[in-house]
C-alpha positions as CSV (number, residue, x, y, z in Angstrom):
1,M,-0.1,-0.1,-0.1
2,E,1.0,3.2,-0.8
3,S,2.5,4.6,2.6
4,N,0.7,8.3,2.3
5,L,-2.8,6.2,2.1
6,T,-4.8,4.7,5.4
7,P,-7.6,2.3,5.2
8,I,-10.9,3.9,6.7
9,P,-14.2,1.7,7.1
10,V,-16.7,2.7,4.0
11,V,-19.8,2.5,7.0
12,H,-18.1,5.7,8.7
13,L,-18.0,7.9,6.0
14,L,-21.5,7.1,5.6
15,K,-22.5,7.7,9.2
16,H,-20.9,10.7,9.5
17,P,-20.8,12.6,6.0
18,D,-20.3,16.0,7.3
19,L,-17.1,15.2,9.5
20,F,-14.9,13.6,6.1
21,Q,-16.3,16.9,3.9
22,G,-13.9,18.3,1.7
23,V,-11.8,14.6,1.5
24,E,-10.5,13.2,-1.8
25,I,-11.8,9.4,-1.6
26,H,-9.0,6.3,-3.2
27,V,-10.0,2.8,-4.0
28,R,-8.2,-0.3,-4.5
29,I,-8.5,-1.8,-7.5
30,A,-5.8,-4.9,-8.1
31,E,-2.5,-3.4,-6.9
32,K,-3.7,0.6,-7.7
33,F,-5.1,2.7,-5.9
34,V,-7.9,5.5,-8.0
35,K,-9.0,8.7,-7.0
36,L,-13.0,8.7,-6.7
37,N,-13.9,12.2,-6.0
38,F,-12.2,15.8,-5.9
39,A,-12.2,17.6,-2.6
40,K,-15.3,19.8,-3.3
41,D,-17.4,16.7,-4.7
42,S,-19.9,14.5,-2.2
43,F,-19.0,11.0,-2.2
44,T,-22.2,9.6,-0.5
45,L,-23.6,8.0,-3.8
46,I,-20.4,6.6,-5.1
47,L,-19.8,4.8,-1.5
48,E,-23.4,3.7,-1.2
49,K,-22.6,1.8,-4.4
50,L,-19.2,0.3,-3.6
51,K,-20.7,-0.9,-0.1
52,A,-23.8,-2.7,-2.0
53,K,-20.6,-3.9,-4.3
54,G,-18.9,-5.5,-0.8
55,V,-16.0,-2.8,-0.5
56,V,-15.4,-2.4,3.1
57,H,-12.4,0.3,3.1
58,V,-11.6,3.1,1.0
59,Y,-8.9,5.1,1.6
60,L,-7.8,8.5,3.0
61,Q,-4.4,10.7,2.4
62,E,-2.2,11.6,5.6
63,E,-3.5,15.7,5.1
64,D,-7.1,14.8,4.6
65,F,-6.8,11.8,7.4
66,S,-5.5,14.3,10.0
67,R,-8.3,17.3,9.1
68,V,-10.7,14.6,9.5
69,I,-9.7,13.6,12.9
70,A,-9.3,17.6,14.0
71,H,-13.1,17.2,12.8
72,F,-14.1,14.7,15.4
73,Q,-11.8,16.7,18.1
74,N,-13.9,19.8,17.5
75,T,-17.1,17.8,17.6
76,L,-16.0,15.5,20.7
77,T,-15.7,19.0,22.4
78,S,-18.5,21.1,21.0
79,K,-21.0,22.4,23.1
80,S,-23.3,20.4,20.8
81,F,-22.3,17.7,21.9
82,Y,-23.8,18.0,25.4
83,D,-27.0,19.2,24.4
84,A,-30.2,17.5,24.0
85,S,-30.1,17.6,20.4
86,T,-27.5,15.1,20.7
87,T,-28.8,11.0,21.3
88,D,-26.8,9.1,23.8
89,E,-26.7,6.7,20.1
90,Q,-24.9,9.6,18.4
91,K,-22.4,10.3,20.9
92,V,-21.7,6.5,20.8
93,E,-21.3,6.6,17.2
94,V,-19.4,9.6,16.6
95,S,-16.6,8.3,19.9
96,E,-16.6,4.9,18.0
97,T,-15.7,6.4,14.7
98,A,-13.0,8.9,16.3
99,M,-11.3,5.8,18.4
100,T,-11.3,4.3,15.2
101,L,-9.6,6.4,13.2
102,A,-7.0,7.6,15.7
103,R,-6.2,3.8,16.0
104,D,-5.9,3.4,12.3
105,F,-3.8,6.6,12.0
106,I,-1.5,5.4,14.8
107,K,-1.0,2.3,12.4
108,T,0.0,3.8,9.8
109,Y,1.6,7.1,10.5
110,G,2.5,6.7,14.4
111,L,1.6,8.7,17.4
112,N,0.8,12.2,17.6
113,K,-0.6,14.9,19.9
114,E,-3.8,15.0,17.9
115,V,-5.1,11.6,18.0
116,I,-3.9,11.2,21.9
117,E,-6.3,13.7,22.6
118,V,-9.2,12.5,20.4
119,M,-8.8,9.1,22.4
120,R,-9.0,10.4,24.9
121,A,-11.7,12.7,24.5
122,A,-13.9,9.9,23.0
123,N,-13.1,7.2,26.0
124,G,-14.4,10.1,28.2
125,K,-17.6,10.2,26.6
126,I,-18.2,6.5,26.4
127,Q,-17.2,6.6,30.1
128,E,-19.9,9.4,31.4
129,L,-22.2,6.9,29.4
130,L,-21.3,3.9,31.1
131,N,-21.4,5.9,34.6
132,S,-25.0,6.8,34.0
133,S,-26.0,3.6,32.5
134,P,-27.9,1.0,35.3
135,G,-25.6,-1.3,34.5
136,L,-23.0,-2.7,32.0
137,H,-25.5,-5.0,30.7
138,A,-28.2,-2.6,30.3
139,F,-25.1,-0.4,28.5
140,V,-24.2,-3.1,26.2
141,K,-27.7,-4.6,25.2
142,R,-28.4,-0.4,24.5
143,F,-25.7,0.2,22.3
144,K,-24.6,-3.1,20.3
145,N,-26.7,-1.8,17.6
146,N,-24.6,1.1,17.5
147,C,-21.2,0.2,17.5
148,S,-18.5,-2.8,17.2
149,E,-18.4,-5.7,19.9
150,E,-14.7,-5.0,20.3
151,F,-15.4,-1.2,20.5
152,L,-17.9,-2.0,23.7
153,K,-15.2,-4.6,25.0
154,I,-12.4,-1.9,25.0
155,N,-15.1,0.6,26.9
156,V,-16.4,-1.9,29.1
157,T,-12.7,-3.1,30.3
158,N,-11.9,0.6,30.7
159,F,-14.7,1.1,33.2
160,L,-14.0,-2.0,35.3
161,A,-10.3,-1.3,35.3
162,G,-11.0,2.4,36.3
163,M,-13.3,1.0,39.5
164,L,-10.7,-1.6,40.3
165,I,-8.4,1.1,40.5
166,D,-10.2,3.6,42.5
167,Q,-10.0,0.8,45.3
168,F,-6.3,1.2,46.1
169,P,-4.8,3.9,48.0
170,W,-2.3,4.7,45.2
171,K,-5.0,5.7,42.8
172,T,-4.7,9.0,40.5
173,P,-6.5,10.7,38.0
174,L,-3.4,10.5,35.9
175,I,-3.2,6.3,36.7
176,V,-6.7,5.7,35.4
177,Q,-6.3,7.8,32.3
178,K,-3.0,5.9,31.3
179,T,-4.4,2.6,32.4
180,M,-7.4,3.4,29.8
181,L,-5.3,4.7,27.2
182,A,-3.3,1.4,27.4
183,G,-6.8,-0.3,27.0
184,M,-8.1,1.7,23.9
185,M,-3.9,0.7,22.3
186,C,-3.0,-2.4,23.2
187,D,-4.7,-4.3,20.3
188,I,-4.8,-1.3,17.2
189,T,-2.9,-4.0,15.2
190,L,-5.7,-6.2,15.0
191,S,-8.3,-6.3,12.3
192,A,-12.1,-7.7,12.7
193,G,-10.8,-10.4,11.3
194,D,-7.7,-10.8,13.5
195,F,-10.4,-10.7,16.5
196,E,-12.5,-14.0,14.7
197,A,-9.3,-15.7,14.5
198,I,-8.3,-15.5,18.1
199,K,-11.9,-17.2,19.0
200,K,-11.3,-19.7,16.7
201,F,-8.0,-20.5,18.4
202,E,-9.6,-20.2,21.6
203,N,-12.4,-22.1,21.0
204,E,-11.6,-25.0,18.4
205,G,-7.6,-24.7,18.7
206,T,-6.8,-23.4,15.1
207,P,-3.7,-22.2,14.6
208,L,-2.7,-18.5,15.2
209,D,-1.0,-16.4,12.4
210,E,2.5,-15.6,13.7
211,T,1.8,-12.1,13.5
212,I,-1.3,-11.8,15.8
213,R,0.8,-13.9,18.6
214,K,3.7,-10.9,18.2
215,H,1.2,-8.4,18.2
216,P,1.8,-6.6,21.9
217,L,5.2,-6.7,20.9
218,T,4.4,-4.8,17.2
219,V,2.3,-2.3,19.1
220,S,5.4,-1.3,21.7
221,E,7.7,-1.0,18.9
222,I,5.0,1.6,17.7
223,L,4.4,3.5,21.1
224,S,8.0,3.4,22.1
225,R,8.7,6.0,19.1
226,K,6.9,8.7,21.0
227,R,6.8,7.4,24.6
228,D,6.5,11.2,26.0
229,L,3.1,11.9,24.7
230,I,1.5,8.5,26.6
């Protein structure tokens, strides 16, 4: 893959077209990347057609990707995100997309301050919803159709980790924040297919690819390059 292009799930662009406004989208055909639109053009119709044909990912250039990250950061911190016109379901969907994009950015380009802030903001919104939920089961049941299983697992695990840390005398907000950031980053190199492979390995004993086995080392190497940011 060309080094300046990053895969983006089609479903996220279709859910939040306003936040992706002004980007140029590329699609992979055989071993080449073809630009589908110019920045001023709408991409919704063509993406609907691609999705219907089974296309899961399209690609953005680094400059566009960084602009989209900034859009999500502004959305997550805007006043409108907190008012009654924004439903909890919308908050969950925007938070998942923001976190997914940030993780994909890190895989391709590495860490920077902006993507870390986006991940923290997205996690903060989900933790607020978890705190106000009558229970973990109720939270998962309510939002399971709005986001992926892995996203729910990450955030429920973070919630439980925060509750556990809160029981110790050495607890601090910084420790909780760093623990949750680790929870969001520990599996950034794994795809949905990789998680399915892990399930099959655990349940059926099927062989597990070496790249999946060694993903903690890969993640550690990526994060160690900008240790001061985390």
